[in-house]
N, C-alpha and C positions, 0 to 999 in steps of 0.2 A: 515456329510462328506465333505461336499463341505465347510462349514465354516473352517474347520480343514485346507483345502488346501489353501485357500485364506489367513490363518492366517500365514501359515507356508510361503506363497510367500512372505507376508509382512515382516516377520521377516527377511527373506533371503535378501530382499531388503535395509532394513535399515541397517544389518551387511555389505552389500556394501558401503553403501554409507558411513557409517562410516569411510570407509579407503578412502576416495576420498576427493577431495576439493568442497565446494559448493560456488556457487554464483549464483547473480540474477542479471538478465539484463531487461530493461527496453526497450521494441520497441512501436513506438506510430503508432496506427490507422490511416492512410493518412484518413481524413475527406473527400478532395475535390473528392477521388475516390469512395467515399460511393454513393449507390444510395438513394432515399430518401424512399423508404421501409425499407433498412438495417439501415438507421440512425433513423426511427421512431423503430425497433426492438431494438437498444440499449439502447435508452432512455426509452423503456418497460420495458428492464430487470431491470432496477435499481430503476422503479417504482416500478413493480411487487415484487421486492425483499424487498422494504420498505412495501409494503402492508402484504405481507405473515410474516414479522418478527412482525410488531405490531399487525397483527391477533394472531399469537402464543403466544405473550406476554400478550395479553387481555384473553385468555383463559387458557386451562390447556395444558402444554406441553406434557402431556403423550396422546392427542387426535391428535397432531401433527405427520403428517407422510410425506415424501417426494413425495407421488402421490397425495396429497390435489390439488383440480382443481380449488377451489373457496377461497377467503378472504373478510371477512367483513372491511369495511372501514369506519373510522367516516367521516360524513360530517360537513362543517362550523356549522350549524344549530343544530348539536347534535346528530342528527339520523343517523343510517348505512345504507350502501347500500353494496349489495353482489355483487363482480366484479369477473371476471373469471382471473386465471392465465393461459394467452395463451401463452406467448412466454419462459417463464424458462424452461429450462430442467429439467429432473429428478435429474442428479446430481448437478446442481445448487441448486434445492431445499435442497437436501439431505445435500450441504454444509453450506446452511442457517440454517437450522436446527442445525447440527452440531456444529456451531460458537454460536447459542443460549445456547447449552447444556455446550460448552468449557465455557463460559462466566457463567454459574451459578456454575459449579463446582470451578472456581475462586474464587467467593464471598463466597461459602461455605467454602474454606480453610481459607481465611481470616477472617472468622467469627471464626473458629475454633482455629485462631492465637490470637483472643481476640480483633480484627478491629472492630468498626463500620461500617456497611455494609447497605445499602438500598436494594431497588430491581433495577431490569433491568428497565432503561427509554426506552419510546417508541420513537424512532427514526424520526427524521426529513428529513434525507436525507440519501442513500445509496449509497456509492462510491467504494466499491470494491465487487466483487462474485468472488469466488473460483472456478476453471475451475481443478478439482483434478487428471485427469489422460492424460497423454499425448496420443495421439492415438485413443481417446475416446471423452472427452470433448472439445478437440483441437488437430489440428494438425499443424505441420510447413512445409512449402515448400521453402525451401532456394533459388531454381534455380529461381521460381518464385517470391520469394519476397513476399509470401502471408501467412495466416494462416488462418486455417479452424475453426469456431468456432461451437459449438453446438448450434442448431436451429437460424445460423446466417448466415453460410456459409462463403465463400472465403471472404476475405478483404486484402487489400493492407496496408502494413506496411513498416515503415523505421526503421532502426536500424539492423536488422537482420545479416547485415556484421561485427558486434561488437562481435558477440557470435564465439567463436571458432569452428572447423569443428569437431573436436573429443569429443564433450562434450555430456551427457546424460541426455535428457531432463525430468523432473519432473513434479511437477504441476506447475500452472500457476495464476495469479489473472487478471482480469478484471477490468480495474480502471477508475473511471470517476473523472478528473481532471478538472480544470476550463477551461485550453484550449485545451481539446479533450480528447479521450479516448486512455488508454496504455494498453499494457500487459507486466506484471511482470512476465517473466519467469524464475523459479528455475531449474539450471542447476548443474551437478555434473562432474567433471574431475578426470581423476586418477593423484595423487598426483607427480609422476614422470612426467607427461607432462605438469604440471602447471608450470609456470614462477618463478624460486626460487628467493629469496632476495638478492640483491647485497649489502652486509653489509661489513663492514671492521670488523673483529674478536677484539673482547676486546673492540670496540669503546663503548663510553658512553655518554650521554647528559642531562643534566638536564633542566626542564621546569619550570617557576614559572608564575601561574595564575594572573593575576593582573586587576586593573580597567581602570587607563588611557591607559595602553599599554595590549593587550589581553595576550601575552605570551613573555617572556625574558627567551632566553637560557642561559644557562651557558658560553656560548661563547659569550655573551654580544650582540646578535642579538636580535632585536624588533620586534615582528610580529604583525600586526594589524588586526584582522579577523573580524573587526566591519561592517556590512552593514546597513547603514541607509535608512529609508524610502525617497522613490522619490518624488519628487515635485508632481507628477500627484496622488501618492496614498495620499496626503496631501487633493489635492483639491478635489477627489473623496470623501472623509471622510467629509470633510466640505459641498459637496454637498449633500452626504446623512442625514447628519444631518437636511436638510432644506426641505427633501421631506416627503411626506405623509407614513408613515409605513404600508406596505403591497400592495401600489401600484404598477401598473407595472413597472414605471420610478425607483422605490424604488427597485425592485427585479433586473432590469436591471444594476443599479448602483453598487447593492450587488456583481453580475456576476464579474464586471469589478474590484472591488475591491480583488475579490477572485484570480483574474488573475495577479495583481499586487502583491500580495503576494507569489504568486507560484513563479514569478518572484525573488522575494528577497529569496524566500528558495531556488532557483536554483543558487544563486549568493553564499549563504551561503555555500552549498554542494562544489561546486567548489572549493571555498578557503581551506574547510576541505580537501578535495581529494589532494590539491597542497600540504597541509600542512603535512598530511601522506606521500606524495612521497618523500618531502625532508628529512624527517625524516628516512624512510625507510633503509637509508644506515647505520644508527647507530645499533649495536646488541643489546645496552639497552638503555630506556630511563625513567628517574625516574622524579616522581613529588610529590608534598604533598598530603596526602590523605585528599582533601577538597571535598566542595559539588559542583560538577563539574556540574550537572543539572541545579539545581540553579542560578548557576553562567551564563550558557548560555541564562537562560531563563530571567535574571534580566538584563545583557548588550546585549543580541541581537547578541552575536557572533556567528561565523559559529560552526555547529558542524556536 
């Protein structure tokens, strides 16, 4: 009876959300306002998540449960040590287990289509933890500009002002990025309340993806979306090549390189959003059936 009630509630929520606009907002946890204990807890979230995932992959997934308290961790000498999962909440553990099961289902579907698939690999780093339910695993306080996360408590965040007042909060993801911790919050909003696109009826534009110029429009405008590597990134990569792999200085340089890559990706996203904004007043946009993803990777253009 309880399962049927939960299932009916989930179906009703999905039906309601299907008639609404979905948008994800990222807010940043203010690192300077975190106490030492909360910083350690955040670090342990992702460390214990890695332990738990690797422990499940090393054993039988049928034996894994969201209530597991310990995980076997492989040490550099090849031996194993049992460590406690003290900081992860029950919902976080459930999301990690659900993610592994989802990955296995995807592999199975690919195999049934005749594709060659392998097994899930052990993870070296865990960067995303699901917070499945607003009001339970996380709570948003707009006035105080804070978010409460399960097993962590209240933390100050930046970016809540960008979220409209009339949205409905859904699930969220706790992200570990090179420049700090973020919370990606999924929201739903009534389509009638969402801003409508201001385009001219019947307006059409054509786009041609090239090599020397990223995009050429049918109106003769050339758009260059390429973001080059910074001089700092090149220097860091040369420095990394001279360092001993696995040393502390090597690891510090890797972190700095990741930060530079994130800055580059942020600039790419900014260019992509500006392009979408410029094209939003056209009712129809046409381009050839090309391998856009391969073009982006090869040329390093914004996406």
